[in-house]
Short mmCIF file of the C-alpha atoms (twelve columns), coordinates in Angstrom:
data_MODEL
# 
_entry.id   MODEL 
# 
loop_
_atom_site.group_PDB 
_atom_site.id 
_atom_site.type_symbol 
_atom_site.label_atom_id 
_atom_site.label_alt_id 
_atom_site.label_comp_id 
_atom_site.label_asym_id 
_atom_site.label_seq_id 
_atom_site.Cartn_x 
_atom_site.Cartn_y 
_atom_site.Cartn_z 
_atom_site.pdbx_PDB_model_num 
ATOM 1   C CA . MET A 1   0.000   0.000  0.000   1 
ATOM 2   C CA . SER A 2   1.317   3.444  -0.803  1 
ATOM 3   C CA . ALA A 3   0.833   6.573  1.248   1 
ATOM 4   C CA . TYR A 4   -0.320  9.590  -0.710  1 
ATOM 5   C CA . ILE A 5   1.115   12.091 1.772   1 
ATOM 6   C CA . ASP A 6   3.967   12.214 4.255   1 
ATOM 7   C CA . ARG A 7   4.698   14.063 7.483   1 
ATOM 8   C CA . ALA A 8   6.112   17.088 5.625   1 
ATOM 9   C CA . TYR A 9   2.920   17.434 3.555   1 
ATOM 10  C CA . LEU A 10  0.840   17.058 6.704   1 
ATOM 11  C CA . GLU A 11  2.815   19.837 8.384   1 
ATOM 12  C CA . LEU A 12  2.302   22.038 5.340   1 
ATOM 13  C CA . LEU A 13  -1.415  21.464 4.710   1 
ATOM 14  C CA . GLY A 14  -2.737  19.425 7.594   1 
ATOM 15  C CA . HIS A 15  -4.285  22.143 9.802   1 
ATOM 16  C CA . LEU A 16  -2.661  20.794 12.975  1 
ATOM 17  C CA . PRO A 17  0.219   22.759 14.475  1 
ATOM 18  C CA . VAL A 18  3.627   21.083 14.276  1 
ATOM 19  C CA . VAL A 19  3.787   21.243 18.081  1 
ATOM 20  C CA . ASP A 20  0.676   19.051 18.265  1 
ATOM 21  C CA . LEU A 21  2.089   16.635 15.710  1 
ATOM 22  C CA . ASP A 22  5.282   16.366 17.749  1 
ATOM 23  C CA . ALA A 23  3.262   15.758 20.932  1 
ATOM 24  C CA . ILE A 24  1.209   13.028 19.245  1 
ATOM 25  C CA . GLU A 25  4.356   11.364 17.924  1 
ATOM 26  C CA . ALA A 26  6.031   11.559 21.345  1 
ATOM 27  C CA . ASP A 27  2.945   10.096 23.037  1 
ATOM 28  C CA . ALA A 28  2.475   7.291  20.497  1 
ATOM 29  C CA . PRO A 29  5.507   6.696  18.248  1 
ATOM 30  C CA . GLY A 30  4.429   5.668  14.747  1 
ATOM 31  C CA . CYS A 31  0.891   6.947  15.198  1 
ATOM 32  C CA . ILE A 32  1.199   9.615  12.519  1 
ATOM 33  C CA . GLU A 33  2.722   7.267  9.937   1 
ATOM 34  C CA . GLY A 34  0.156   4.608  10.788  1 
ATOM 35  C CA . THR A 35  -2.694  7.092  10.398  1 
ATOM 36  C CA . ILE A 36  -1.302  8.260  7.061   1 
ATOM 37  C CA . GLN A 37  -1.118  4.641  5.848   1 
ATOM 38  C CA . ALA A 38  -4.618  3.885  7.129   1 
ATOM 39  C CA . MET A 39  -6.236  6.909  5.482   1 
ATOM 40  C CA . SER A 40  -4.447  6.251  2.181   1 
ATOM 41  C CA . GLY A 41  -5.748  2.690  2.418   1 
ATOM 42  C CA . TYR A 42  -9.232  4.027  3.105   1 
ATOM 43  C CA . ALA A 43  -9.024  6.196  -0.032  1 
ATOM 44  C CA . ASP A 44  -7.889  3.156  -2.013  1 
ATOM 45  C CA . SER A 45  -10.800 1.112  -0.695  1 
ATOM 46  C CA . ARG A 46  -13.263 3.769  -1.862  1 
ATOM 47  C CA . LEU A 47  -11.639 4.067  -5.296  1 
ATOM 48  C CA . ARG A 48  -10.921 0.357  -5.882  1 
ATOM 49  C CA . LYS A 49  -14.267 -0.438 -7.478  1 
ATOM 50  C CA . ARG A 50  -13.581 1.932  -10.353 1 
ATOM 51  C CA . TYR A 51  -9.883  2.832  -10.554 1 
ATOM 52  C CA . VAL A 52  -6.509  1.118  -10.526 1 
ATOM 53  C CA . VAL A 53  -5.182  1.486  -6.972  1 
ATOM 54  C CA . PRO A 54  -2.810  2.162  -5.393  1 
ATOM 55  C CA . LEU A 55  -2.259  5.225  -7.513  1 
ATOM 56  C CA . VAL A 56  1.199   5.857  -8.911  1 
ATOM 57  C CA . SER A 57  3.308   8.902  -8.232  1 
ATOM 58  C CA . PRO A 58  2.860   11.780 -8.926  1 
ATOM 59  C CA . TYR A 59  -0.399  11.538 -7.022  1 
ATOM 60  C CA . PRO A 60  -3.255  13.860 -7.998  1 
ATOM 61  C CA . GLU A 61  -3.253  16.891 -5.722  1 
ATOM 62  C CA . PRO A 62  -6.968  16.628 -4.841  1 
ATOM 63  C CA . ILE A 63  -6.339  13.100 -3.528  1 
ATOM 64  C CA . ARG A 64  -3.395  14.301 -1.441  1 
ATOM 65  C CA . LEU A 65  -5.299  17.296 -0.078  1 
ATOM 66  C CA . HIS A 66  -8.319  15.253 0.971   1 
ATOM 67  C CA . ASP A 67  -6.119  12.505 2.385   1 
ATOM 68  C CA . ALA A 68  -4.421  15.165 4.527   1 
ATOM 69  C CA . ALA A 69  -7.862  16.289 5.725   1 
ATOM 70  C CA . LEU A 70  -8.761  12.746 6.799   1 
ATOM 71  C CA . VAL A 71  -5.423  12.292 8.579   1 
ATOM 72  C CA . THR A 72  -5.814  15.670 10.283  1 
ATOM 73  C CA . ALA A 73  -9.295  14.814 11.545  1 
ATOM 74  C CA . SER A 74  -8.108  11.473 12.886  1 
ATOM 75  C CA . LEU A 75  -5.077  12.977 14.605  1 
ATOM 76  C CA . TYR A 76  -7.213  15.823 15.942  1 
ATOM 77  C CA . LEU A 77  -9.410  13.259 17.703  1 
ATOM 78  C CA . ARG A 78  -6.282  11.509 18.976  1 
ATOM 79  C CA . ARG A 79  -4.975  14.777 20.391  1 
ATOM 80  C CA . GLY A 80  -8.314  15.497 21.992  1 
ATOM 81  C CA . PRO A 81  -10.690 18.178 20.726  1 
ATOM 82  C CA . GLN A 82  -11.106 21.350 22.719  1 
ATOM 83  C CA . PRO A 83  -14.454 21.557 24.514  1 
ATOM 84  C CA . ALA A 84  -16.852 23.936 22.776  1 
ATOM 85  C CA . GLY A 85  -14.114 25.052 20.378  1 
ATOM 86  C CA . GLU A 86  -14.905 26.446 16.947  1 
ATOM 87  C CA . GLN A 87  -12.091 24.351 15.553  1 
ATOM 88  C CA . ASN A 88  -14.095 21.193 16.337  1 
ATOM 89  C CA . GLU A 89  -16.731 22.198 13.802  1 
ATOM 90  C CA . ALA A 90  -14.133 23.202 11.222  1 
ATOM 91  C CA . ILE A 91  -12.289 19.871 11.498  1 
ATOM 92  C CA . THR A 92  -15.576 17.951 11.310  1 
ATOM 93  C CA . ALA A 93  -16.570 19.899 8.190   1 
ATOM 94  C CA . LEU A 94  -13.133 19.309 6.647   1 
ATOM 95  C CA . ARG A 95  -13.431 15.566 7.297   1 
ATOM 96  C CA . GLN A 96  -16.938 15.422 5.836   1 
ATOM 97  C CA . GLU A 97  -15.808 17.315 2.730   1 
ATOM 98  C CA . ALA A 98  -12.991 14.789 2.223   1 
ATOM 99  C CA . LEU A 99  -15.365 11.839 2.650   1 
ATOM 100 C CA . ASP A 100 -17.856 13.391 0.224   1 
ATOM 101 C CA . PHE A 101 -15.072 14.001 -2.304  1 
ATOM 102 C CA . LEU A 102 -13.938 10.366 -2.190  1 
ATOM 103 C CA . LYS A 103 -17.515 9.157  -2.517  1 
ATOM 104 C CA . GLU A 104 -18.131 11.420 -5.510  1 
ATOM 105 C CA . LEU A 105 -14.797 10.480 -7.091  1 
ATOM 106 C CA . ALA A 106 -15.522 6.779  -6.682  1 
ATOM 107 C CA . ASP A 107 -18.876 7.332  -8.402  1 
ATOM 108 C CA . GLY A 108 -16.982 8.735  -11.394 1 
ATOM 109 C CA . LYS A 109 -19.882 10.303 -13.261 1 
ATOM 110 C CA . ASP A 110 -18.593 13.841 -13.566 1 
ATOM 111 C CA . GLY A 111 -14.877 13.258 -14.076 1 
ATOM 112 C CA . LEU A 112 -13.572 14.928 -10.927 1 
ATOM 113 C CA . ALA A 113 -10.044 13.664 -11.541 1 
ATOM 114 C CA . GLU A 114 -8.262  11.799 -14.283 1 
ATOM 115 C CA . LEU A 115 -7.412  8.473  -12.703 1 
ATOM 116 C CA . PRO A 116 -6.705  5.294  -14.669 1 
ATOM 117 C CA . LEU A 117 -9.807  3.106  -14.901 1 
ATOM 118 C CA . ARG A 118 -9.653  -0.583 -14.061 1 
ATOM 119 C CA . ALA A 119 -9.154  -2.787 -17.131 1 
ATOM 120 C CA . ASP A 120 -12.654 -4.254 -16.933 1 
ATOM 121 C CA . LEU A 121 -14.166 -0.752 -16.953 1 
ATOM 122 C CA . GLN A 122 -12.178 0.657  -19.897 1 
ATOM 123 C CA . THR A 123 -15.112 0.349  -22.291 1 
ATOM 124 C CA . THR A 124 -17.757 1.761  -19.932 1 
ATOM 125 C CA . GLU A 125 -18.419 5.327  -18.895 1 
ATOM 126 C CA . GLY A 126 -15.862 7.086  -16.770 1 
ATOM 127 C CA . VAL A 127 -12.777 9.186  -16.986 1 
ATOM 128 C CA . ALA A 128 -10.122 7.561  -19.143 1 
ATOM 129 C CA . VAL A 129 -6.641  8.977  -19.399 1 
ATOM 130 C CA . GLY A 130 -5.181  9.049  -22.885 1 
ATOM 131 C CA . GLY A 131 -6.757  8.367  -26.217 1 
ATOM 132 C CA . PRO A 132 -7.359  10.681 -29.160 1 
ATOM 133 C CA . LEU A 133 -8.414  14.123 -28.087 1 
ATOM 134 C CA . ALA A 134 -8.389  15.813 -31.493 1 
ATOM 135 C CA . PHE A 135 -8.785  15.090 -35.188 1 
ATOM 136 C CA . THR A 136 -6.827  16.713 -37.978 1 
ATOM 137 C CA . SER A 137 -7.313  16.592 -41.690 1 
ATOM 138 C CA . SER A 138 -5.549  18.191 -44.635 1 
ATOM 139 C CA . ASP A 139 -8.929  19.238 -46.035 1 
ATOM 140 C CA . PRO A 140 -10.456 22.057 -43.944 1 
ATOM 141 C CA . TYR A 141 -13.976 21.001 -45.015 1 
ATOM 142 C CA . ALA A 142 -13.623 17.242 -44.400 1 
ATOM 143 C CA . PHE A 143 -15.561 17.528 -41.142 1 
ATOM 144 C CA . LEU A 144 -18.596 18.754 -43.106 1 
ATOM 145 C CA . ASP A 145 -18.456 15.724 -45.392 1 
ATOM 146 C CA . GLU A 146 -18.280 13.445 -42.337 1 
ATOM 147 C CA . GLU A 147 -21.179 15.299 -40.707 1 
ATOM 148 C CA . VAL A 148 -23.358 14.924 -43.821 1 
ATOM 149 C CA . ALA A 149 -22.401 11.250 -44.129 1 
ATOM 150 C CA . SER A 150 -23.413 10.594 -40.543 1 
ATOM 151 C CA . TYR A 151 -26.971 11.822 -41.252 1 
ATOM 152 C CA . GLY A 152 -27.315 9.995  -44.537 1 
# 
């Protein structure tokens, strides 16, 4: 299993102060790395029905960002939320947004990200990376002939 983020990414975009991350790591060595692995595995489990997982590097930034949100929420609970703090609601909303994103991405109807489809889904609807994206012809009016032929 591959982890889509690391401690440095979590410090940069994880919404938990580095001091808190250090305290969590001191209290339970390996907890942060284990949480990162677990949340990346959770993302894979949501995406597995449609996409080839684990994803290969470079990982899509939306996946990394939402994975960091899930790790942050989990570590925030580990640290202990502040009673009646506004941050509790913000972290809960961040977690829910990440879960909703993964659910929507796994559904795959609207093409939220370009991830490689599983081989058995290549011919069905979904986002497929690669393939012809344009057509060229030496005759500037060839498209009209093809359009007329398609109606005939």
